N, C-alpha and C positions, 0 to 999 in steps of 0.2 A: 252716671248710671246708678239707678236705685240699688241699695244694698239688699242682701238676702235677709230673711227674718232674724236669724241668729246674730249676725253681725250688727244689724240695726238695733236690736235689743241691747247688745253689749255697749254700743255707743250711747244710746239713750240713757243707760244707767250711769254713765260718767258725767252727764251734763250738770254743771253748777251755775253756768251763766248762759242765758238765752238772749240773743241779740236779734232785734226786729227791725226791719225796714218799715217805713211808714206807708207811703203812697203805694197802693197795690197789695199791701199786706195787712196793716191795721185799718186801711180804708180800701174802698173798691177801686181806687185810682183816679176817681173823679176829682177835679179841682174846681171849686166854686169861688168865683172872684166877684167882689162888689164893684160898683162904679168907681170908688176911690182906691181900688187896688187891694182892699182887705180880702183875706183868705178865709174860707170856711171849709171844714172837713167833717165828714160824718164817720164817727167811730162806732163799732158794734159793741153794745154793752156786754154781750156774752164774752167777747174777747177781753174786755176790761176785767171781768170777773175771773177769767182764766189766768190773767196776769197776777191777780191777787192770790189765787189759789197756788200758783207756782211759787210765789214768794213765801206763802205759808208753809210750803213743802220744802223750803230751803234752796230754791232756785232763784238766783238773782236775775233781774231783767234789765236790759239796756235797749235803747233805740238808737239807730244809726240811719240818718237820712241825708239825701243830697240837697234838700230844700231847707230853708229857714222859715219857721212858722211859730208864732206865739201860741197858736191853738195847740200845737203839739206840746210845747212847754207846759201849758196849763193842764192838758189831759194827763201827761205823764207824771207831773207832780201830784195831781189828784190821786193817781194810782200808786204813788210811792216809789216810782222809778227814779233811781239816783243818777244813773249814767244816761245822759241825753246828749247825743252828738248830732248836731245839725249843720247843714251847709257843707257837707263833706262829699265832694264828688269822687275823690279817690278813697273808695271804701276799703280797699286792701290795706292801705297805710293807716286809715282810721282804726281798723281792727287791731293792727300791731300796737298802736298807741293805747287803745283801750286795754289790751292784755297787759301792757307794761304798767299802766296806772292802777289796774284793778287787782293785779297779782294772780289772776287765773292763767292757767296754761291752755294752749290751743285745744288739746283733746277734751278739756272740760267745758268747751263752749260750742254752741250751736248758733247758726245764723239762718233767719227766715227771709227769703227774698222772692222777687217776682220778675225782675228785668235784667238785661245783660250788664248793666252797671253794677249789679250785685254779685256777679261771678267772682271778682277778685276776693271779696269778703268770704264767699262760700268756700273758696280754696284754702283759706287760712284758718279755718275752724275745724273742730273734730266732727261736726255733723252739719252738712249743708242741706237746707230744707227749702223746697220750692212749693208755693201755694199752687192749687190745682189749675188755676188759669194763668200761670206764669208763661213767659215767652218760651217758645219751643227749645231754644238753646239752654235755657235755665233748667227746664224740665229734664232735658237729656243728661245734664251734668250733676243734678241734685242726687244726694245720697238717699233722700226720702221725699216723697210728694204727698201733700195733704189731699184729702178727698174733697175738701171744701175750698171754695174760692176766697181770694183775698177780700178782706172787709166784710166777709159773711160768716165769720166763725172759724176761719183757718187757725188763728192764733189760739183760740180756745181748744181746738183739736190738738194742736201741738202741746200745749200745756198739760192737757189731760193724758196724752200718750206718754209724755216724759214722766209725769207723776205716777202713772200706772207702772211704767218700767222700773221706777225706783221704789215701788210698793208704798207710795204715799197717798195715792188717790182715794182709796177706800176710807182711810182715816179722815181725810179732809171732807169727803162727802157725807160721812157718818153724822157729822154735826147737823147737817140739813135734814137727813133722813129720820133722826131720832128726836128732833125738837118739836 
């Protein structure tokens, strides 16, 4: 159930690690397959810039996905994302492993998901976020819902909201406004 404005702001201020699902969050959920089985994914460039802005503002970013894809590896490395967990169907266990490895505590983490497979991860973090077009059960259980659909700028929205709550957004955007 979505949090009230005051509790949401308090949780947003604590986030130091933003964990993202891929299909349905960083993409619109479409899977493009070639004749030889190769995978293609379309990422939103604004989401990519949001990830860079989050990192500039001191928020580390990770991806956690049930699929394996070299496309994801390439895109995340290009964005400087260090924590890339792929082929992880048990996302709750994967979150626990990520927290142990990274040194972050659950209240300092947020997870953005879109489908029921993401619910165990959402329950293990300080802020569970659903994209606007998430499965109804995910929307019902999320602490926060984006206004934008997955693959269409939802990650950018999350990054800017977190940075705004942490009073980092204005300084990051100033570079673009004053140059």
